[in-house]
Backbone bond lengths (Angstrom), bond angles and torsions (degrees), N, CA, C in turn:
res aa  C-N    CA-C-N  psi(-1)  N-CA   C-N-CA  omega(-1)  CA-C   N-CA-C  phi
1 M - - - 1.465 - - 1.520 108.53 -
2 E 1.309 115.57 129.42 1.459 121.15 178.60 1.523 108.84 -133.63
3 I 1.327 116.40 137.45 1.463 121.98 174.26 1.517 105.92 -104.36
4 K 1.335 116.98 116.07 1.459 117.82 -177.80 1.520 111.88 -141.95
5 L 1.313 113.85 158.93 1.459 122.44 178.14 1.527 108.30 -65.27
6 I 1.337 115.84 130.07 1.465 120.22 179.53 1.528 109.17 -137.50
7 D 1.314 115.29 165.59 1.461 121.61 172.81 1.528 107.32 -81.05
8 P 1.345 117.93 125.77 1.469 119.65 -178.11 1.530 113.84 -58.14
9 I 1.317 118.15 -23.62 1.469 119.93 178.30 1.531 110.21 -60.21
10 N 1.339 116.14 -28.68 1.466 120.41 179.95 1.524 112.67 -76.38
11 A 1.321 116.74 -9.24 1.463 121.94 179.00 1.530 110.68 -115.46
12 E 1.307 116.42 23.01 1.465 121.33 -175.77 1.528 112.58 -54.29
13 D 1.332 117.94 -39.46 1.466 120.59 -179.69 1.530 111.34 -62.92
14 L 1.328 117.23 -43.42 1.465 120.19 179.12 1.522 111.00 -67.88
15 I 1.325 116.84 -37.25 1.465 120.41 178.34 1.530 110.07 -63.46
16 K 1.328 116.91 -43.32 1.473 120.54 177.70 1.526 111.00 -64.68
17 E 1.326 116.60 -39.69 1.464 120.61 178.31 1.531 110.45 -61.91
18 L 1.320 116.37 -42.04 1.469 120.84 177.30 1.522 110.65 -64.33
19 D 1.332 117.57 -43.29 1.469 121.22 178.10 1.529 110.80 -57.39
20 E 1.331 116.15 -44.97 1.470 120.41 -179.76 1.526 110.84 -63.44
21 Y 1.313 116.17 -42.85 1.461 121.04 179.13 1.535 110.72 -61.33
22 Q 1.344 116.37 -48.64 1.462 121.00 -178.75 1.528 111.51 -64.04
23 S 1.327 117.06 -38.23 1.466 119.87 -177.36 1.528 112.38 -68.86
24 K 1.324 117.10 -18.74 1.463 120.15 174.54 1.525 111.66 -79.31
25 L 1.327 116.47 -24.85 1.465 121.30 -178.18 1.525 113.34 -92.10
26 Y 1.351 116.68 -34.17 1.459 121.09 -170.09 1.526 111.64 -134.35
27 P 1.338 116.67 147.62 1.469 119.63 175.74 1.539 110.22 -69.39
28 P 1.334 116.87 160.35 1.477 120.54 -176.28 1.530 114.51 -51.95
29 D 1.335 117.97 -40.02 1.468 120.02 -178.14 1.523 112.80 -67.38
30 S 1.328 117.19 -16.55 1.461 121.14 -179.49 1.529 112.39 -105.21
31 C 1.320 116.79 4.79 1.469 121.62 176.54 1.528 108.36 -101.71
32 H 1.302 115.86 116.95 1.469 121.32 -177.87 1.521 108.33 -109.09
33 L 1.331 114.55 72.34 1.450 122.21 -171.70 1.522 110.88 -98.30
34 D 1.310 116.63 107.81 1.466 119.74 177.54 1.527 110.03 -65.04
35 S 1.317 115.32 136.30 1.461 121.35 177.74 1.525 110.41 -73.64
36 I 1.310 115.80 165.97 1.461 120.13 175.85 1.518 110.00 -58.33
37 E 1.322 117.06 -39.38 1.473 120.21 179.12 1.529 110.74 -61.06
38 T 1.327 117.00 -44.50 1.467 120.94 178.56 1.524 110.68 -64.17
39 L 1.331 116.36 -39.15 1.457 120.48 -179.96 1.526 112.34 -67.95
40 R 1.334 116.61 -14.00 1.466 121.37 178.17 1.532 112.11 -96.86
41 D 1.338 117.51 -1.00 1.471 120.70 178.85 1.524 110.49 -59.49
42 E 1.337 115.10 158.73 1.464 119.30 -176.42 1.528 113.43 -66.89
43 N 1.329 118.23 -19.85 1.469 119.60 177.71 1.530 112.38 -93.49
44 S 1.332 117.26 7.24 1.462 121.49 -179.38 1.520 110.82 -113.54
45 Y 1.329 114.81 143.22 1.456 122.10 177.48 1.523 107.02 -128.30
46 F 1.307 116.28 123.49 1.463 122.15 -173.81 1.526 108.92 -116.76
47 Y 1.326 115.22 125.32 1.462 120.83 -177.14 1.520 111.05 -117.17
48 G 1.314 113.94 152.22 1.453 120.77 174.21 1.514 109.85 -128.26
49 A 1.312 115.23 146.39 1.462 120.88 169.72 1.529 105.25 -89.69
50 I 1.315 115.72 121.40 1.456 121.19 -174.55 1.528 108.91 -109.37
51 E 1.327 114.64 126.97 1.461 121.05 177.32 1.515 107.33 -135.41
52 N 1.319 116.33 124.34 1.469 121.10 -177.34 1.527 111.93 50.60
53 E 1.330 114.94 44.89 1.467 123.66 177.87 1.534 113.64 64.47
54 E 1.330 117.16 16.23 1.470 122.05 178.36 1.527 109.11 -116.58
55 I 1.340 116.36 139.76 1.459 121.37 175.23 1.525 107.21 -79.98
56 V 1.332 115.99 115.37 1.459 119.83 -174.35 1.533 113.22 -109.68
57 A 1.339 117.94 -9.54 1.469 122.22 177.29 1.523 107.13 -162.80
58 I 1.346 115.67 158.68 1.464 120.19 -175.41 1.523 111.71 -139.46
59 G 1.323 114.25 163.35 1.457 121.81 173.49 1.507 109.76 -172.36
60 S 1.318 115.63 152.02 1.454 120.92 -176.25 1.521 109.67 -140.97
61 V 1.322 114.63 160.57 1.458 120.40 173.14 1.520 107.67 -138.36
62 K 1.334 115.13 138.99 1.461 122.03 173.98 1.519 107.41 -107.55
63 I 1.323 115.46 132.37 1.457 121.41 -177.34 1.529 109.49 -96.52
64 F 1.322 115.53 125.30 1.457 122.28 175.27 1.525 108.16 -115.54
65 S 1.332 117.03 178.38 1.470 119.72 -173.20 1.520 113.02 -59.88
66 D 1.339 118.12 -37.53 1.463 119.01 -175.76 1.530 114.60 -126.56
67 Y 1.324 118.29 9.00 1.466 121.02 178.54 1.521 109.46 -163.18
68 G 1.317 114.28 171.23 1.456 121.46 171.30 1.510 108.68 -119.78
69 E 1.328 115.94 147.83 1.464 120.25 178.99 1.521 110.19 -117.48
70 L 1.330 115.74 121.48 1.455 120.75 175.67 1.528 109.19 -71.43
71 K 1.319 115.52 136.16 1.460 121.54 179.74 1.529 108.16 -139.34
72 R 1.308 115.45 153.48 1.464 122.41 168.47 1.527 114.78 55.93
73 I 1.332 116.27 34.65 1.462 119.07 173.97 1.530 106.38 -74.15
74 Y 1.334 116.05 118.39 1.464 118.32 -177.57 1.526 110.82 -150.63
75 V 1.322 113.91 128.88 1.452 122.51 172.78 1.526 106.35 -124.23
76 P 1.327 118.22 116.62 1.467 120.05 179.93 1.536 110.94 -60.50
77 P 1.327 116.45 151.62 1.478 120.04 -176.95 1.529 114.69 -49.23
78 K 1.327 117.64 -40.58 1.472 119.27 -176.57 1.530 112.85 -71.27
79 Q 1.336 117.74 -12.00 1.465 121.93 -179.37 1.537 112.60 -105.27
80 R 1.318 116.66 -0.21 1.467 119.56 -175.44 1.527 111.64 -74.07
81 K 1.317 114.92 165.65 1.472 124.21 179.52 1.529 111.79 72.49
82 K 1.330 117.03 21.88 1.461 121.70 176.97 1.532 111.62 -114.50
83 G 1.331 117.00 -0.34 1.451 120.43 -179.30 1.523 114.27 80.26
84 L 1.320 117.46 14.98 1.470 120.68 -176.60 1.523 112.48 -65.37
85 A 1.321 117.33 -42.39 1.469 119.80 -179.42 1.525 110.10 -61.70
86 V 1.319 117.31 -42.01 1.463 121.17 179.38 1.525 109.96 -62.91
87 K 1.325 117.12 -43.83 1.469 120.52 179.81 1.528 111.19 -62.59
88 I 1.320 116.47 -42.05 1.467 120.16 179.44 1.527 110.39 -66.04
89 I 1.325 116.95 -47.17 1.466 120.53 -179.58 1.534 110.34 -61.84
90 N 1.329 117.35 -41.55 1.469 119.74 177.14 1.522 111.06 -60.10
91 K 1.322 117.30 -40.31 1.468 121.64 178.49 1.530 109.99 -63.76
92 L 1.332 116.82 -43.81 1.463 121.09 179.82 1.526 111.35 -65.26
93 E 1.324 117.10 -41.72 1.466 120.49 178.32 1.527 111.18 -65.12
94 T 1.328 117.13 -39.35 1.470 120.97 177.05 1.526 110.36 -62.45
95 L 1.316 116.15 -40.03 1.469 119.99 176.93 1.531 110.18 -62.17
96 L 1.326 117.11 -45.44 1.460 120.44 179.27 1.531 110.99 -57.61
97 I 1.301 116.80 -46.37 1.463 120.27 179.58 1.528 110.07 -60.77
98 S 1.332 117.14 -40.99 1.470 120.30 179.92 1.525 111.70 -64.75
99 K 1.337 116.79 -22.71 1.462 122.15 178.12 1.540 111.27 -96.98
100 N 1.330 116.62 12.04 1.476 123.11 -179.81 1.526 112.71 60.69
101 K 1.301 115.91 36.39 1.468 122.63 173.01 1.523 106.11 -111.33
102 F 1.331 116.57 117.67 1.455 120.26 -172.08 1.526 113.25 -112.55
103 V 1.323 116.32 17.78 1.464 122.28 173.43 1.529 107.10 -132.22
104 S 1.321 114.98 127.63 1.461 121.89 175.93 1.519 107.54 -113.04
105 R 1.324 116.14 129.40 1.470 121.07 -178.69 1.522 109.47 -125.91
106 L 1.325 114.74 163.59 1.460 120.39 176.36 1.513 109.60 -158.40
107 E 1.314 114.06 160.66 1.465 122.15 173.36 1.515 106.44 -123.46
108 T 1.309 115.31 129.26 1.458 121.53 174.27 1.521 106.44 -137.21
109 G 1.299 117.62 -166.34 1.455 119.69 -179.64 1.510 112.37 -127.93
110 P 1.311 117.69 158.78 1.462 121.94 -175.46 1.530 113.74 -63.93
111 Y 1.339 117.62 -20.70 1.466 120.00 179.21 1.524 111.94 -85.04
112 S 1.313 117.30 -7.32 1.468 122.23 179.37 1.529 108.79 -91.96
113 K 1.322 114.95 63.05 1.466 121.25 -171.80 1.525 112.94 -64.65
114 D 1.331 118.02 -38.81 1.466 119.87 178.62 1.520 110.76 -63.63
115 A 1.332 116.23 -41.55 1.465 120.21 179.28 1.523 110.36 -64.55
116 I 1.324 116.92 -46.33 1.466 120.27 -179.90 1.523 110.48 -60.19
117 S 1.319 116.67 -42.48 1.464 120.97 178.74 1.527 110.87 -60.91
118 L 1.327 116.76 -43.45 1.462 120.64 177.93 1.522 110.90 -62.47
119 Y 1.318 116.71 -47.61 1.467 119.81 -179.71 1.526 111.21 -59.64
120 E 1.335 116.84 -41.34 1.467 120.05 178.54 1.527 110.84 -62.65
121 K 1.329 117.36 -41.81 1.467 120.80 178.27 1.524 111.25 -62.59
122 L 1.323 116.86 -28.59 1.466 121.64 -179.88 1.532 112.62 -88.28
123 G 1.328 117.17 3.26 1.458 120.63 174.99 1.518 115.75 100.48
124 Y 1.319 117.83 7.95 1.466 120.78 177.71 1.526 108.92 -83.53
125 S 1.323 115.24 147.70 1.459 120.15 175.84 1.529 108.82 -135.70
126 V 1.315 114.62 158.06 1.463 120.76 -178.89 1.527 109.14 -64.08
127 C 1.328 115.74 140.00 1.463 121.53 -179.51 1.531 109.18 -139.22
128 E 1.308 115.28 179.29 1.465 121.55 176.36 1.527 109.84 -71.99
129 K 1.321 116.20 161.35 1.462 120.08 175.96 1.522 109.04 -59.87
130 F 1.306 115.53 157.26 1.466 120.04 -177.80 1.526 109.08 -143.60
131 G 1.323 114.76 170.34 1.461 120.00 177.00 1.518 111.76 59.02
132 S 1.315 115.96 -139.03 1.464 121.38 -177.33 1.526 113.14 -95.93
133 Y 1.333 117.40 9.39 1.463 119.93 178.70 1.520 110.81 -65.83
134 K 1.317 114.88 149.24 1.459 121.65 176.43 1.538 108.11 -101.12
135 N 1.320 116.11 160.46 1.463 119.30 173.13 1.519 108.43 -63.09
136 D 1.319 115.82 129.39 1.457 121.59 -177.49 1.522 107.24 -152.12
137 P 1.333 117.98 123.26 1.464 119.19 179.14 1.529 112.55 -62.44
138 L 1.349 117.20 -15.31 1.456 120.77 178.96 1.534 112.23 -97.76
139 S 1.321 116.69 14.53 1.465 121.24 173.96 1.519 109.17 -114.69
140 T 1.315 115.39 134.17 1.453 123.19 172.40 1.525 106.02 -118.13
141 F 1.314 116.34 120.54 1.467 122.15 -179.03 1.522 108.77 -101.98
142 M 1.334 115.34 137.11 1.458 120.04 -178.03 1.521 109.12 -137.99
143 E 1.347 115.17 155.25 1.457 119.14 176.63 1.520 109.83 -149.24
144 K 1.319 113.74 161.87 1.454 122.55 178.02 1.520 108.44 -143.24
145 K 1.315 116.44 134.42 1.461 121.14 173.07 1.529 107.25 -82.53
146 L 1.315 115.83 129.77 1.454 121.16 -179.21 1.520 110.09 -99.41
147 K 1.310 116.97 153.33 1.478 121.09 -179.10 1.500 109.75 -114.22
């Protein structure tokens, strides 16, 4: 298993699978799904968990002036319970620290209970909205101070 920087176009199937999953939980106005083009921006870093030359999980981080935002963390159901999300998040947090960004933030939703539980176990806590997000009862904002 290797976590490495990849082109998001190579993970298009997983990105579409995540979009479908999110659209079942939340209405379009509450889904903040970065496009492949956005994930390829110079301030974005997109990683894949590679197993037997196959991308089996994904995650990304966008770098802003004073923080990084986790995006597109996704492990398909058949790949869960292997610690892949933790490995990806650790890789993203390490990248943030290397870029002198010591706050990691994310937006998820209240129906994503497994994700929220994982983030809490990793030291994230609920925070105020940030960036260009609007107040939305279907958004849960979280952050973690990195060392």
